[in-house]
C-alpha positions as CSV (number, residue, x, y, z in Angstrom):
1,M,106.8,70.4,100.2
2,N,103.6,71.8,98.9
3,R,102.4,74.9,100.7
4,C,99.0,76.6,100.7
5,L,98.1,80.2,101.2
6,V,96.6,81.0,104.6
7,R,92.8,81.1,104.2
8,N,91.8,80.5,107.8
9,P,89.0,83.1,108.5
10,M,89.9,83.3,112.2
11,R,93.5,84.3,111.4
12,T,92.2,86.9,109.0
13,R,89.8,88.2,111.5
14,S,92.5,88.4,114.2
15,W,94.6,90.6,111.9
16,L,91.7,92.8,111.2
17,N,90.6,93.2,114.8
18,G,94.2,94.2,115.7
19,S,94.4,96.9,113.1
20,L,90.8,98.0,112.7
21,Q,90.8,100.6,115.4
22,A,93.9,102.2,114.0
23,C,92.5,102.2,110.5
24,L,89.1,103.6,111.6
25,G,90.8,106.3,113.6
26,T,92.8,107.5,110.6
27,N,91.7,110.8,109.0
28,S,91.0,109.8,105.4
29,P,92.1,112.3,102.8
30,T,89.1,111.2,100.8
31,A,86.8,112.5,103.5
32,A,88.9,115.5,104.4
33,C,89.8,116.7,100.9
34,R,86.6,116.7,99.0
35,Q,86.7,118.8,95.9
36,K,83.8,121.0,94.7
37,H,82.9,119.8,91.2
38,S,83.7,122.3,88.6
39,L,81.5,123.3,85.7
40,Q,84.5,123.8,83.4
41,A,84.1,122.4,79.9
42,P,86.0,119.2,79.2
43,V,89.4,119.7,77.6
44,A,90.2,116.1,76.7
45,R,89.6,115.0,73.1
46,P,88.3,111.6,72.1
47,S,91.7,110.8,70.8
48,D,93.2,111.6,74.3
49,V,90.8,109.1,76.0
50,E,91.6,106.5,73.4
51,Y,95.3,107.0,73.9
52,C,94.9,106.4,77.7
53,R,92.7,103.4,77.1
54,L,95.2,101.7,74.8
55,L,98.1,102.5,77.1
56,V,96.4,100.9,80.0
57,Q,95.2,97.9,77.9
58,K,98.7,97.3,76.7
59,N,100.6,97.9,80.0
60,D,98.2,97.1,82.8
61,Y,95.8,94.6,81.2
62,D,94.3,93.1,84.4
63,N,93.3,96.6,85.7
64,Y,92.0,97.4,82.2
65,L,89.6,94.5,82.6
66,V,88.6,95.8,86.0
67,S,87.7,99.1,84.5
68,L,85.2,97.4,82.1
69,F,83.1,96.5,85.1
70,S,82.8,100.1,86.2
71,P,80.0,102.3,85.0
72,K,80.7,103.7,81.6
73,H,80.8,107.3,82.7
74,T,83.7,106.6,85.1
75,R,85.9,104.6,82.8
76,E,87.7,107.6,81.3
77,A,88.8,108.8,84.7
78,V,90.1,105.3,85.6
79,W,92.0,105.0,82.3
80,G,93.5,108.5,82.7
81,I,94.8,107.8,86.3
82,R,96.0,104.3,85.4
83,A,97.8,105.7,82.3
84,M,99.5,108.3,84.5
85,N,100.7,105.4,86.7
86,V,102.1,103.6,83.7
87,E,104.2,106.6,82.9
88,L,105.4,107.0,86.5
89,V,106.5,103.3,86.5
90,R,108.3,103.9,83.2
91,A,110.0,106.9,84.7
92,G,111.7,104.7,87.3
93,E,112.4,101.7,85.0
94,T,113.6,103.3,81.8
95,T,115.7,106.3,82.9
96,T,119.5,105.7,82.8
97,N,120.3,107.5,86.1
98,D,118.6,108.7,89.2
99,M,118.9,112.4,88.3
100,A,117.0,111.8,85.0
101,A,114.3,110.0,87.0
102,R,114.0,112.8,89.5
103,M,113.5,115.3,86.7
104,R,110.7,113.2,85.3
105,Y,109.1,113.0,88.7
106,S,109.4,116.7,89.1
107,Y,107.6,117.1,85.8
108,W,104.8,114.9,87.0
109,R,104.5,116.9,90.3
110,D,104.1,120.1,88.2
111,T,101.6,118.3,86.0
112,V,99.5,117.2,89.0
113,N,99.4,120.8,90.3
114,S,98.2,122.0,86.9
115,L,95.3,119.6,86.9
116,Y,93.6,121.7,89.6
117,T,93.7,124.9,87.5
118,S,91.9,125.9,84.3
119,S,95.2,125.4,82.3
120,P,96.5,121.8,82.7
121,V,99.7,120.7,81.0
122,Q,98.8,119.9,77.4
123,T,99.3,116.1,77.1
124,P,96.7,113.4,76.4
125,I,97.0,112.0,79.9
126,S,96.9,115.3,81.7
127,R,93.8,116.4,79.8
128,V,91.9,113.2,80.6
129,V,92.9,113.3,84.3
130,H,92.1,117.1,84.5
131,D,88.6,116.3,83.3
132,A,88.3,113.5,85.9
133,V,89.4,116.0,88.6
134,Q,86.9,118.6,87.5
135,R,84.0,116.1,87.0
136,F,84.4,113.9,90.0
137,G,86.3,116.0,92.5
138,I,89.3,113.6,92.6
139,S,91.4,114.5,95.7
140,R,94.8,116.1,95.0
141,T,96.2,113.9,97.8
142,W,96.0,110.7,95.8
143,L,97.6,112.1,92.7
144,R,100.4,113.8,94.6
145,R,101.0,110.6,96.6
146,L,101.1,108.5,93.4
147,V,104.1,110.6,92.2
148,S,105.9,111.0,95.6
149,E,105.7,107.3,96.5
150,R,107.1,106.1,93.2
151,Q,110.0,108.5,93.6
152,N,110.6,107.4,97.2
153,A,110.7,103.8,96.2
154,L,113.2,104.5,93.5
155,E,115.5,106.3,96.0
156,Q,115.0,103.8,98.8
157,K,116.0,100.8,96.7
158,T,115.1,98.2,99.3
159,F,112.7,97.8,102.2
160,A,113.9,96.8,105.6
161,T,110.8,95.0,106.8
162,S,107.5,93.5,105.6
163,A,105.7,96.2,107.5
164,D,107.6,98.8,105.4
165,V,106.3,97.1,102.2
166,E,102.8,97.0,103.6
167,S,102.9,100.7,104.4
168,Y,104.3,101.4,100.9
169,G,101.4,99.4,99.4
170,E,98.8,101.4,101.5
171,R,100.3,104.6,100.1
172,A,101.5,103.9,96.5
173,Y,99.1,101.3,95.3
174,A,95.9,102.2,97.2
175,C,96.0,105.6,95.7
176,L,95.0,104.0,92.4
177,V,91.9,102.6,94.1
178,H,90.8,105.7,96.0
179,P,90.3,107.9,92.9
180,H,88.2,105.1,91.4
181,L,86.0,105.2,94.5
182,E,85.7,108.9,94.2
183,A,84.7,108.7,90.5
184,L,82.0,106.3,91.7
185,G,80.8,108.9,94.2
186,V,81.9,106.8,97.2
187,R,83.4,108.5,100.1
188,D,83.2,105.9,102.8
189,M,85.5,104.9,105.7
190,H,85.1,101.2,105.1
191,A,85.7,101.4,101.4
192,D,88.8,103.5,102.1
193,N,90.1,100.8,104.5
194,A,89.4,98.2,101.9
195,A,91.4,100.2,99.4
196,R,94.4,100.3,101.7
197,A,94.3,96.5,102.3
198,I,94.0,95.9,98.6
199,G,97.0,98.2,98.1
200,V,99.1,96.0,100.4
201,A,98.2,92.9,98.4
202,M,99.0,94.7,95.1
203,A,102.5,95.6,96.4
204,V,103.2,92.1,97.6
205,M,102.2,90.7,94.2
206,A,104.3,93.3,92.3
207,F,107.4,92.6,94.4
208,I,107.2,88.8,94.0
209,R,106.3,89.1,90.3
210,S,109.4,91.2,89.6
211,L,111.8,88.9,91.4
212,P,113.1,86.9,88.3
213,L,113.9,90.1,86.4
214,L,115.5,91.9,89.4
215,L,117.6,88.9,90.5
216,A,119.0,88.8,87.0
217,Q,120.0,92.5,87.4
218,G,121.6,91.8,90.8
219,R,118.7,93.3,92.8
220,C,116.0,92.0,95.1
221,D,112.8,93.7,96.4
222,L,112.0,91.2,99.1
223,P,112.1,92.9,102.5
224,R,115.4,92.3,104.3
225,D,113.7,90.8,107.4
226,L,112.3,88.0,105.3
227,V,115.6,87.4,103.5
228,A,117.3,87.1,106.9
229,K,114.6,85.0,108.5
230,H,114.7,82.4,105.8
231,K,118.5,82.7,105.2
232,V,118.2,83.5,101.5
233,D,121.6,83.7,99.9
234,L,121.2,86.7,97.7
235,E,124.8,86.7,96.4
236,D,124.3,83.2,95.1
237,L,120.9,84.1,93.5
238,F,122.4,87.2,91.8
239,D,125.0,84.9,90.2
240,H,122.6,82.1,89.4
241,P,118.9,83.3,89.6
242,R,116.8,80.2,90.4
243,L,114.4,78.8,92.9
244,T,116.0,77.6,96.1
245,P,114.2,76.2,99.2
246,E,115.1,79.3,101.2
247,L,113.7,81.6,98.5
248,Q,110.6,79.5,98.2
249,D,110.0,79.8,102.0
250,A,110.4,83.6,101.8
251,V,108.1,83.9,98.9
252,Y,105.4,81.8,100.6
253,D,105.7,83.9,103.8
254,F,105.4,87.1,101.8
255,A,102.5,85.9,99.6
256,T,100.5,84.8,102.6
257,K,100.6,88.3,104.0
258,G,99.1,89.7,100.8
259,Y,96.5,87.0,100.5
260,T,95.4,87.4,104.1
261,R,94.6,91.1,103.4
262,L,92.4,90.2,100.5
263,C,90.4,87.7,102.5
264,G,90.1,90.3,105.3
265,V,88.7,92.9,102.8
266,A,86.0,90.5,101.6
267,E,85.1,89.4,105.1
268,I,84.9,92.7,106.9
269,Y,85.2,95.8,104.8
270,L,83.4,94.8,101.6
271,P,80.1,93.9,103.4
272,S,80.3,97.3,105.3
273,S,81.0,99.4,102.2
274,P,78.3,100.8,99.8
275,S,77.4,98.5,97.0
276,T,78.5,101.2,94.6
277,A,82.1,100.8,95.8
278,L,82.4,97.3,94.3
279,P,83.7,98.2,90.8
280,A,86.7,99.9,92.4
281,L,87.3,97.1,94.9
282,L,87.3,94.5,92.1
283,A,91.0,95.5,91.7
284,A,91.5,92.8,94.3
285,V,90.4,90.0,91.9
286,P,93.4,89.9,89.6
287,V,95.7,90.0,92.6
288,Q,93.9,87.1,94.2
289,E,94.0,85.1,91.0
290,W,97.7,85.7,90.5
291,L,98.5,84.7,94.1
292,E,96.5,81.5,93.7
293,R,98.5,80.8,90.5
294,L,101.7,81.3,92.5
295,E,100.3,78.8,95.0
296,R,99.7,76.2,92.2
297,A,103.3,76.9,91.0
298,N,104.4,75.9,94.6
299,F,105.6,79.5,95.2
300,D,108.1,79.4,92.4
301,P,108.3,83.0,91.0
302,F,110.2,81.7,88.0
303,D,107.3,79.5,86.8
304,K,106.3,80.6,83.3
305,I,102.6,80.3,84.2
306,L,103.0,83.5,86.2
307,Q,104.3,85.5,83.3
308,R,101.3,84.8,81.1
309,R,97.9,86.5,81.0
310,S,95.1,84.4,82.4
311,L,91.7,84.2,80.8
312,R,90.4,83.2,84.3
313,V,90.7,86.8,85.5
314,L,87.9,88.0,83.2
315,W,85.6,85.2,84.3
316,R,86.3,85.8,88.0
317,L,85.7,89.5,87.6
318,W,82.3,88.8,86.1
319,A,81.5,86.3,88.8
320,A,82.6,88.6,91.6
321,S,80.6,91.5,90.1
322,R,77.5,89.3,90.1
323,R,78.0,87.8,93.6
324,G,79.2,91.1,95.2
325,T,82.4,89.4,96.5
326,W,85.4,87.5,95.3
327,L,85.4,85.0,98.1
328,Q,84.2,81.5,97.5
329,K,83.6,78.6,100.0
330,S,86.7,77.0,98.5
331,N,88.8,79.9,99.8
332,Y,88.7,78.4,103.2
333,H,90.0,75.0,104.1
């Protein structure tokens, strides 16, 4: 049976109306932790910036494309923070045991603390991020959270509910969008709420995207409530990773949650945000494009089309930057 992502604007608005008051009442670290811009001389060399740019281009290509639609003077900050995220992801994926991973995360916590001094840790990434902190007043909250949430996810292993994944996305993935907003000079409640919702969709995409690899390793990142709801037989999938009707139903359910958030951002938060916030919020576009590819693959995470780069992303980023939104009339049916 072919399934379609939920695009009903009334359902999206219902979710937003239910959560808007809570979101607006949240004290935003962006507003509360504004940094005074320092007049310190930059410490990053051109080779440091190029190192970060190439690292992001190779390992986070879609968000590298997003950065190209940001004003030129902000791109170095975006590349530095995205490069830091690449290294944090590697810390969890490449270390042979949890103790080694904890040591690497401890190193990054110390590195983040040094970024707010005149003597940052001397690596290409830390020098570039240090200059971003000093130039744009990037809040310490986001960088600390970037480290702590990656470590928490490694130690937690699995998530009990979809709500837990959504909360994780708001913390771990949105903290990549918030610094971009700050580099653009945007400190706005609606833009912050948009970043949180985009973070949820990013987490959903990342969890589904990693399913084929994780199942082959005897692991599964789908929240346990969805696994139980759709009666997914994980033991069978660990032995023979493949698409089953039960897994397909669970993936559809999970993907719809992420896609609904993106529609909500474009409907409610984006029109209320400053126009200068758009380059950071374009991070939603690659996620939307991937989820729509998943839909065309009938929610089969093993489909090869999902593992390839799509030239459509660049065109859609350009179109969204011109229109000021990533929603099209065809998004609703």
